[in-house]
Structure formats: C-alpha cells, structure tokens
N, C-alpha and C positions, 0 to 999 in steps of 0.2 A: 665760752669765756666765763660762764658762771662757776665752773669748777675751779679755774685758776684764781678767780676772785675770792672764792671761799678759802682756798689754800693760803692766799695772801693774808686774809683776815686772821687765820689761825697763826701764821707767823707773827703777825703784829701783836697777838695776845701774849707772846713770850718777851716782847721788847719792853724796856731796854735789856739787852743781854749783859751778863757778867763780862767785863772786858777780856779776861783771860779765856773764857769760853768762846767769845766772839772771835778772838784772834786765832784760836786753834781751828775753829770751823773754817774761817776764811782761808787759812793757810792750806788746809786739806783740800778744799774746793779749788783753790787757785792752782795748786800743783796738778791736780787732776785735769783741770781745764787746760793748762799749759801742755800737758801730755797729749790730750785728745786733739787740741787745735793743731799742734805741730805734727802729730801722727797723720792727720788728714792730708797734710802737705808732703808726707813721705819721710818725716823724721823717724829714725829707728830706735831712739832711746825708749826704754821701758818706763813704766810709772816709777819704779824704785830708782832707776838711773836718773830720771828727771829730778826726783827729790834730792838725790846725792849731788847732782850738778848745781842745782839752784840753791839748796839750803846749806850744803856742806862745802861747796866750792871744790868738789872733787872732779877729776877727769876720769873718763871711762875708756879703758883700753879698747882699741879697735873701732872707736867711733870718731867721726870726722869733727874737726874743730868747729865747723859751721853748725853741726848739730848741737854742740855745747852752747854756742852763741845764741842759737834760736831759742833754747830753753831759758837761758838767763835773760835775754832781751824780752821774751814774752812775759815772764814773771814781772819784770819791771814795768812793762806796758800795762799790766793789770793794776799794779800799784798806782800808776798814773791815773787810770780811769776811776779807780776807787777814790783817790784824792779829789778828783773833779766832782764825783757824786757827793762826797762828804761835804764839800764846800757849796753844793747846790748849783754848780755850773753846768750849763747845757753845752752840747757839742757845737763847735763852730769850726771853720776851716783851719784856723791855727791849731786847735786841739787835734784835729784829724791828722794834720801833717806831723805833729809831735808824736802821735801814736805810731804812725808809719815810720818815722825817723828812729824810734826805739826798736821797732821790729827788725829793721835792716842795719842797725848800728854795728859797725865792725864787719859786716858781711858785704854790703854794697854802699859804701859811704857816698859815692857820687850820686846815687839815686834815692838815698834815704830822705824821706819827707818831701820829695819833689815829684810833681806830675810828670808822666812819661811824655817824651817828644818823638817817639817812634811807634809804628804799628806793633801790635802783639797778637799772638795766636795762642789758644789754650788747647793743650793736648787732650785728646779724648772727648772732644765735643765739636759739634758742627757750628756752634755759636762763634761769631767773629766780633770782638769788641770794637767800639767806635774808633774812628781814626783820631790820632792825637790832637789835631787842630780843633776837634769838637769837644774835647775833655773839659776845658775851662768853663764853657757855657753849660755843659751838662752838670758839672759840679755846682755851679751857681743855681741851677734849677733844683738840684738835690737839696740844697740848704733852704731854698724857698719852700719846697715841699715839707721839710721838717718844721719850719716856722709856722706854716699854714695848718699843720696837723698836730702840733705839739700838745694842744689843749683838748682837741676834740676826739682824737683817735685813741682807742685803748692802747696802753703802753706796750703790751705784748705784740699787738699788730703793728704798731709804729716801729718797734724794734726790728721785727721781721721784715717790714717793708724797706727800712733803711738799709738793712743788711743786703737784701736782694738788689736794690737799686744801686748801691755802691759797688758791689762786686760785679754787677752787669756793666757799669760804666768802665770798670777796670782801670782806674786812673793812674795806677803805678806800674812800673816795670815788673815788680815782684812784691809779694806780701799782701796782695789784695784780699785773699780769703781770711787770713789772720786779722787784718785790720778791720774788715767788715764784721767779723764776729766780735771783736772788741767794741766796735760802735754799737752793735746790738746789745751787748752787755752793759755798756755805759747807760743806755736808755733804761734797761731793766733795773740797774742799781739806783738810778735817780728816782725810780718809783717804788723802791723798797723791796724789790725781788732779789733773791740770791743769784750768784753767777750761774748761768745756764750753759752747760757744755754739750756740744753736739758730738756724739760718739765717733771716735776715730777708728772703730772696728771696721773690718771690711763691709759688713752689712750696713752699719751706720753711715759710713762714707758713701756707699752706693746709693742708699735712699736719699741722702742729702744732695748728692750731685744730680741724681735723676730729677728730683723736685726742682732744683735750681735750673737745670737745663730746660725743663718744661716751661718755666717762666720766660727764659731768655729766647725761646724760639716761638713765642706767641701764644703759649698756653696760659691756663689760669694760674693765679697766685695761690689758690687754695691749698694745693699739695705742699707748697713750701711753708705756708702759714701753719699747716698741721705739723710739719716736722719741728718747727720752732716751738709751737705750743706744747708739743709732747715733751720736748727737752725742758721747758720751763716747769711743767707739771712735775716731771721727775726730780728736778733739782729742789723744788719746794717740798715734795714728799720726803726726800732723803734728808733735807735740812730739818724738817719737823721730826723725823725719826730720831735724829741725833739729839735734838733738843728734848724730846720726850723720853730719851734713854733707851730707845729701841735700835738694836743693830741686827739686821736681817742677813740672810745668805747673799743677797745681791751686794750689800756693802762689803761683806767678807770676801766675796769673789773679786772685788776690785783690786785686791792685793793687800799685803801686810801693811804697807805704808799707810794707805788710806784708812784701813781698819783701826790701826793704832792711833792715828790722829783723831779720828772721830771718837774713839773711846776716851781719849784724853780730854775731850771737850765736855764730856758728860758730868 
C-alpha cells in the first residue's frame, strides 16, 4: 500500500488541474475503461469504435445494437459516479440501483435497477450465486460492511472488497460485473484516485476471473486484492506520465485514440 499511497501523493501535487487538461484526461480514461469493462463481458467494439459510438454518436457496421447501447450506457454510468464523487456522496442502495439501471437501460428495461427474483448460474465457473430470496439480506449486510469499514480500511482495499462482495452476491440478472467495477471506481474516485481499468485482454480477463473465482470458492482474497491494486498502480502511473508530459510505448500501444487524447491533455 505504501507505493500506491506515494503515487496518490504525487498526483495530489499536480492538483488542481487545468479544467481543459482534466477533461481531456478524464475522457481518455473513461473511454478506455468503458472499452475494457465491456470487453470483459464479451463486447466486440474496439477502443476506437467505442470512442466513435460514445463521443461521435456513430454506428458501427456489423456490430449489434446491444453492443452500441452497452458503450453509451457505460459511459453515462461513469458520468453518474463521477458526479457522486464530485458532490462527496458515498454509495448507497439507491445509487447502486441507479448505476445498474444505466447499465441495462434499453437492453433489459424490466430488470434494470432491480434485484433478481430467479436463480442464476455463471458460465465458466463452479461458483453458484445465492438463491434470490437471500439477496435482500445479503445486500443489507453489504451496505453495513461498507459503513463499518468506510473510515478504517484503506480505500483501495475497500474498493476491492466491495467489488468482490457485490459480484459474489450477484444481485442482478445481468450487468453484475460492470456494476461492481463501477462501485469499485466510485470508492476510488471519492478518495482522489483516477479511474482504474481492469484489462479486457484475454490475459487480463483470465487473471481477473481466476482471482475472483478463488475468492468465491473459499480461497483467500489476497490474489483479487493484488489484481485491483495492480490496476490502481497502473492508472496512477499513466495519469502521472500524462501530467508530467511523458508518453511511453505502452500508452502508444493502447491505440491512436488514447494516444491522441493524452497528448491533447499535456
């Protein structure tokens, strides 16, 4: 945690940012986060296509309508949590259901923002989520956990724990992963960290799911915490590189869109 705290102090030394610079950086990171979070769930839009759909309102030939909606909805859900963080509001059940409602808006209106009433099974894992009649009490316990640890737990660990606990409860029919990652990032934003994106690459997705399944089947939380901590460190380093005027090969490899947006923020 010492490293991430040092990175956070370095970020704070640049604040307050020039508004135009801050907006450019936020937009670049938010588009990339939308791309990665949706890619984890199987969305096939590229980073550039995600940018064109979200920022330019374009449609991409050969891509499903649902994939377009997932991109637009996720970007608006990020705007929602950013607004909560700016206003100093902490997560509550109403906010959580609003986030999920945005994620499934226009995709599954009947279940958007509503706890599930049927059992669910998750493909590719032996973990079986709780029965639906247990969900309301488990969610009540989740918010008690948040309240009890809001002040005493390191914000990165709290963000990671809330992510793991929420996706393990799996309170919604669909959209649990994206919602849990948004909850994680709301907590990070509330404590001054930049958006942290879990990579949607095959390797990133596999490591993320392996660590998550280990928690859900009785293993230690340590591996999952390490995944989240690594993502937070990377986001801090890349944010600092942009603020300091350094664009390296990793940023360039992310694609022309991200590279150009970061350059525009310098």
